KOLROLUM-548930 format. One record per residue: x, y, z of N, C-alpha, C in turn; residue in one letter. Coordinates in steps of 0.001 Angstrom, whole numbers, plus 500000, padded with zeros to 6 digits. Atoms other than C-alpha are relative to their C-alpha. Layout:
N
XYZXYZXYZa;...
//
This chain:
286
498910499662499047490668476800479473499285499805501335m;500454500199498674490253475667483052500720500903501033e;499434499197498873490724477818486189501014499117500821k;499055500768499058493829476698488197500246500899501196q;499953499299498747494001477665491903500721499097501034f;499385500573498808496378476783494709500158501023501104t;499743499117498908496589478345498092500345499220501271e;499556500714498785498405477449501284500047501079501182h;499949499120498859497954478959504752501076499619501053f;498932500304498976500685479142507409499429500309501416l;500560499875498622500048478690511141500477501299500677i;499489498724499214502210481663512287500782499699501200g;499207500448498876504635479893514519501152501057500343r;498825499145499779507377482568514110499471501433500489l;500258498680499522507295485790515997500932500973499440e;498980499259500836509028488006513413499320501379499607t;500532498670500445508666491555512110499340500018498566d;500884500171501194507256490194508868499455498631500062i;500749501258499781504583487566508972499378499705498609r;500618500649501201503539485425506013498755499158500417l;501204500640499596499959484330506485499508498927499033h;500316501017501047499295482626503166500592500418498671y;499509499737501235500318482371499649499349499143498944c;500749500728500892498948481194496346500405500217498580g;499836499893501366498929480802492559498602499783499319l;501218500249500773496039481290490187500223500336498465e;500055499757501459495525480991486435498607500357499669q;501398499489499997492450483192485911499378499665498619c;500792500025501185489660482748483369499853501283499375l;500212498685500563488957485509480940498989500824500716p;500887498993499298487493488628482674499642499598501468s;500223500387498613487663486864486070500363501243500978h;499821498788499119487277489569488782499916499619501501q;499992500143498448488069489646492543499655501365500463n;500362498838499465486436492274494566498892500871499302g;499194499237499013485885495086495451499863499262501278p;499947500724498788487110493547498652501184500733500773v;499066499236499121489125494944501687500692499018500921m;499224500867499145491796493181503751500541500806501229r;499379499341498853493342493865507189501465499859500056d;498535500143500042496871493166505998500368500350498468h;499577499701501364498947493701502830499838498585499150f;500264501185500862498098491395499817500774500419498742l;499110499669501135500885491431497205499947499041498985l;500162500927501069500389489932493777501211500370499050h;498928499927501047503106489142491157499521499304498793f;500546500615501301501930488556487507501097499353499274i;499018500762500764503804485957485661499594499778498458v;500458500061501349501721485722482459498671500849499944r;501231499446500346498856487572480805499950501593500508g;500179498561499547497410491055481849498658500226500542s;501270499665499271494565492715483661500052501331500600g;500065498672499474493427495774485508499808499924501528i;500251500021498593493848496504489194499555501451500296f;500741498701499687491605499223490771500063500160501491t;500032499578498603492197501045494015499925501501500145m;500153498631499732491145504393495364499611500827498784d;500507499365501218489376505230492086500955500074498834g;499120500011501105492367504650489860500122498487499440c;499785501304500686492806501873487225501443499840499569d;498616500274500368496197500309486661499984498810499028y;499912501114500996496735498291483486501269499361500210k;498665500677499570499345495639484343500139498782499089l;499653501087500885501108492846482557501100499046500750k;498963500799499422503597490011483136501205500798500498a;498904499339499578506448491166485241499679501163500940g;500593498984499145504295493756487128499498499404501374d;500694500346498805503120493640490749499060500975500483s;500803498928499435500404495278492672499631499599501421f;500166500247498564499644495586496418498637500679500417c;501149499519499198496348495839498364500434500417501397m;499557499473498672496739497859501528498960499811500972y;500990500265498912495075497267504890498922501045500028p;501184499161499936491524498750504980499787500836498841n;500119499218501191491712500009501412499267499056498848q;500790500836500967488965498575499121500692499957498671p;499344500240501355490305497185495776499393498983499342a;500488501055500876489415495034492871501061499663498998s;499127500235501129491243493355490072499452498996499067y;500631500862500992490108491771486779500946499635498922r;499181500530501187491754489543484216499598500530498791a;500340499574501285491931490546480705499107499006499301s;500890500912500676489264489114478468500698499183498917e;499246500654501067491734488150475698501247499413500449t;498711500525499479494878487525477713499963499960501481d;500085499948498527493973486650481295501301499713500687p;498753500155499390496652486760483759500080498785500971w;499650501058498985498315484205486030500860500765501020t;499105499236499130499809485499489223500059499187501310y;499758500450498589501269484515492622499517501097500924y;500249499027499023500179486243495758500520499652501460w;499574500262498673501348486611499412499196500887500892v;500648499217499142499372487837502293500970500204501238g;498975499700499018501735489610504760499607501156500956i;499975498786499122501948492033507721501177500123500792d;498841499835499129504313493280510281500731501276499599g;499270498802500099506518496307510743500969500021498906q;499018500216500959509205495007508448499298499996498611l;500690500035501339506659494298505686499658501417499510a;500357498590500263505399497906505794501236500747499532s;498848499283500350509020499160505646500501499578498664k;499481500469501283510029496886502736499119500507498898l;500777499508501069507103497931500709500181501445499699l;499708498553500216507825501566501255501345500163499262h;498709499885500556511363501057500418500130499526498497s;499975500523501411510469499220497181499061501068499100a;500725499004500771508374502348496218498521499749499896g;501370500329499952504935500791496872499322500669501124l;500798499161498936502400503111498683498580499879499516t;501358499984500380498752503579498715499761500827498726v;500220499169501213499096506292496152500759499488498710q;499226500543501292501531504240493855500138498485500347s;499990501365499520500559500577494561500415498978498998p;499642501031501024502142498941491450501599500083499845t;498567500178500067505686497902490595500384499185498768h;499538500878501097507642496638487527501361499497500350s;498811500782499620510459494090488075501131500082499087h;498795500168500834514012494115486834500315498567499733l;499621501559500028514276490307487587498834499138500107e;501244500736500035510870488834486731500176498491500163p;499681501462500146512301485342486121500469499495501495a;499522500343498678514086485323489521498855500010501042r;501125499808499039511032486574491467499054498775499816a;500906501270500181508825483844489793500563498745500571e;499402501163499496511272481171490708499924499953501432k;500168499864498617511387482290494289498616499735500564l;501338500111499489507661482502494576499451498557499713l;500358501352500087507190479026493129500591499116501003a;499414500669499048509543477710495577499456500237501382e;500652499620498780507901479536498449498616499238500059l;501165500585500102504539478164497315500112498462500383l;499700501377499754505946474626497252500306499579501509q;499646500316498643507518474746500780498824500340500945h;501026499502499110504387476537502255499018498759500254s;500818501193499905502542473228501692500321499112501176a;499511500773499023504602471632504367499761500735501421v;500456499272498812503056472561507754500902499689501321n;499087500154498894506026472710510127500841501265500149d;499182498864499685508341475229511775501233500207499074l;498819500024500855511300474409509518499589500633498594a;500529499480501362509211475079506219499587501429500123a;500311498639499791507795478202507744501163500969499946e;498708499221500017511332479600508427500486500156498721t;499453499962501399512438478690505078499242500943499098y;500948499086500763509367480486503506500295501504500304c;499745498588499606510144483688505433501411500486499290c;498680499552500708513741483602503965499749500257498599g;500329499873501292512350483073500575499261501384499750l;500753498736500069509958486054501095500949501210499977l;499026498925499983512854488239501948500835500207498739l;499298499958501416514630487238498740499116500630498899q;500946499459501002511453488100496749500074501610500153v;499933498538499857511661491615498280501264500630499513f;498841499549500600515227491896497223499852500357498567s;500005499753501399514107491786493610499218501256499902t;500668498791500036511672494680494345501008501121500308f;499067498952499645514428496699496012501108500256498989l;499068499697501145516749496190493062499453500966498922n;500641499107500932514245497828490783499996501379500570r;500090498728499462513769500731493170501304500693500083q;498607499396499994517529501192493512500321500646498779k;499733499449501262517742501756489822499249501315499770e;500954498839500115514806504291489927500588501192500713l;499521498977499061516588506144492727501348500634499589q;498741499407500507519790506779490732499751501367499506q;500287498656500472519777510510490404500434500349498675p;499615499530501400519787511963486865500880501253500143q;499023498866499938522579514494486112499167501362500072r;500855498778499937519796517160485578499042500091501125s;500827499932498862518040516330488665498587499824499618g;501223500211500639515101515149486517498900499200500723g;501215500506499485511982513143486834500089498959501097r;499918500991498933513157510193488866500327500599501347n;499763499333498679514661512475491519498846500707500547s;501190499373499510511532514412491790499048499067500571n;500872500969499578509416511396492139500460499423501392e;499415500478498832511882510137494868499663501046501169l;500213499092498951511496513411496846498526499880500595y;501360500016499646507737513141496712499672498663500709v;500262501382499296507658509413497683500536500016501384a;499429499975498718509857510163500658499041500902500894q;500881499122499333507506512998501660498707499327500405a;501228500819499723504515510743501349500204498962501109v;499630500999498935506196508022503422500076500651501327k;499817499355498713507114510560506117498495500425500593f;501314499622499505503484511772506296499187498769500465i;500792501184499681502015508285506374500652499418501360e;499370500572498881504458507463509292499966500899501212e;499921498976498914504201510673511289498757500894500066h;501226499027499996500659512095510598499403500259501343y;500564499891498685499798511643514252500805500924500796h;499160499078499249502554513972515364499724501493499500k;500138498643500302502746517815515243501004500342498849r;499097499723501101504336518144511869499404501035499079i;500411498776500886504142521243509485500764499584498671s;499417500156501410504959521464505735501477500246500007i;498499499614499813508313523120506699500736498786500478s;499221501183499214509261520007508803500041498887498870v;500006500936501064508277517727505824501096500248498967i;499042499626500999510359519750503384501375499825500474a;498671500282499462513350519490505670500330498710499903r;499677501418499936513018515786505809500512499562498616q;499547500371501425513558515656502020501097500969499472v;498947499059500275516041518445502098499775500889498849d;500556499022501014514065520937499940499521501184500645l;500641498735499595513133524516500194498543499860500126d;501421500249499756509619524763501478499094500331498794r;500799499569501182508215526734498462500166499058498829s;499730500917501074509954524523495950499421498560500235y;500616501326499571508809521351497828498494500068499750f;501434499828500170505200522586497791499594499835498497t;500314500083501500505230523161494033500310498633499331k;499552501384500469506989519807493371498943498976500409l;501010500923499548504503517891495449498709500209499343f;501296499764500802501482519530493820500008499522498617h;499863500456501447502810518779490375499945498554499983a;500075501468500090503254515116491211498696499368500566q;501140500518499419500276514524493360498620500646499779m;501338499309500393497694517059492177499292500644501193g;500499499193498885497134518476495683501181500516500750v;498855499454499188499220520499498068500429499025501059s;499590500846498945501264518741500738499054500199501247p;500884499757498763498966520500503437498722499206499776h;501320500640500332495805519169501708500196498475500132e;499686501488500013497388515644501346499960499570501534f;499800500430498615498286515632505118498656500036500677l;501346500002499349494808516758506170499061498882499497i;500813501119500599493117514153503841500284498732500737r;499684501195499379495241511503505317499658499848501463y;500538500037498765494482512404508787498550499803500264r;501478500284499994490786512588508126499727498519499633m;500248501476500337490908509092506484500299499164501229e;499725500885498823492547507630509588499055500350501095k;501006499670499120490037509541511753498702499224499742a;501123500700500488487204508075509810499998498518500323c;499811501439499694488609504583510239499805499716501488l;500222500137498583488794505074513969498644500151500450m;501441499761499573485334506464514233499102498898499590l;500870501092500474483843503621512173500323498589500683s;499467501294499509485914500802513778500276499856501512q;499700500008498612486466501794517346498939500752500850t;500911499189499037484567503226520364500840501073500756n;499191498862499472487354505681521161499354501273500105l;500577498590499979486296509175522417500473500787498909p;499532499120501103486396511771519738501162500810500286v;498776499196499616488971513804521667501263499190499868q;498886500814500102491292510802521804500373499776498486l;499748500164501401490856510199518152500614501240499270i;499475498641500494491567513901517308501503500070500202a;498620499943499723494877513695519192500781498861499405s;499286501090500713495694510342517564500281500193498567s;499789499713501458495569511841514020500701501399499956v;499285498739500057497494514955514893499449501333500372g;500628498723499554495053517551516190499968500111501631f;499876499773498502495880518853519694498617500528500516d;501184499407499620492529520796519782498762499296499460d;501136500823500527489445518572519556498906500749499379a;501038499149500539487150521487518924500329500376498503a;499547499708501243489324522509515932499822498714499013y;500182501213500696489265518903514756498539499768499578f;501386500073500304485549518863514911499490500897498903g;500324499060501002485227521922512880500533499665498616k;499349500403501270487683520650510236499276498798499422a;500769501171500545485798517380510075498692500467499399f;501296499534500479482460519205509602500245500592498561i;499730499368501394483969521290506730500213498971498843r;499745500866501084485071518235504885498906498952499756r;500987501047500097482293515765505506498554500459500108l;501303499429499881479359518008506240499311499495501247g;500696500508498838478644516385509582501051499785501049l;499083500038498865480212516045512985500623498586500137s;499446501380499786482463513028514059499058499216500629p;500976500824499230479735511840516343499006499576499017t;500953500276500970477211511992513581500513498916498946a;499261500925500930479700510256511240499942498685500517f;499891501345499317480177507372513700498598499434500028r;501339500560500042476392506963513969499547499538498682k;500524500515501363475824506697510206500964499003499391r;498953500854500550478933504538509701500286500218498501s;499609499717501282479934506214506618501400499504499604i;498732500369500469482768504991504493501117500917500185s;498896499104499821486267506470505232500261500768498721p;499722499210501120486461507539501542498918501109499696q;501065499134500375483324509653501745500429501488499829a;499570498644499918485244512857502460500698500504498639y;499254499602501179487103512842499099499065500558498968e;
//
């Protein structure tokens, strides 16, 4: 069996809210592994044949044909083909405000980075056409590819629409939706002065019930999740920028820089300044 690999890069002539940087197709050899690696954009894979394992944030996801997985910006991840049934997949490298919104709407998050399709044949056909047209390096082809990309996302959204249909008993799918909406709200508003009561109101639940539901789904309280997310963002800023600690504190939702410093020390065992000097990984606090 020979490895097959095709990849095309786009110049980026279009100024749009979703940008397609590159796309490709690979038929992997048995046990072929990519990573661990980190990107500064979204990297979305769609599996058309075979199976394998995607690993991100310490979690392994066993996937097969018809599934997708997404690497998130600044999140280390790796993926390995099955030894007996190696996968073949398409991928697209994308970013932009609309890309982030569509991924969220499709139920893809850092905490839940995989997806199963209702329309795998249609998605595969669209991705094959996208790859073909991306080989033509001109504005018309790039515009057409962006249109195809949006059609691919429509197949993701159709699946999410089915999952969001409320069960009569208010069962599992409804609960997962509440938590997914809360996680999305935290990821988009962590830098603001938000409380657990505010988050609970966003998903239209009683604060006490929301806290229990969130803990049951995520394994941590919403308060703990919010603090972890803020600290992760702070670690990224400390390691990747020269911004003052006080500005970083306010950028991740802490009005009081001294309180931020104490909270940081409690979680990492060292001050923000010392963290910056040692260039520790953002995941070290977990």
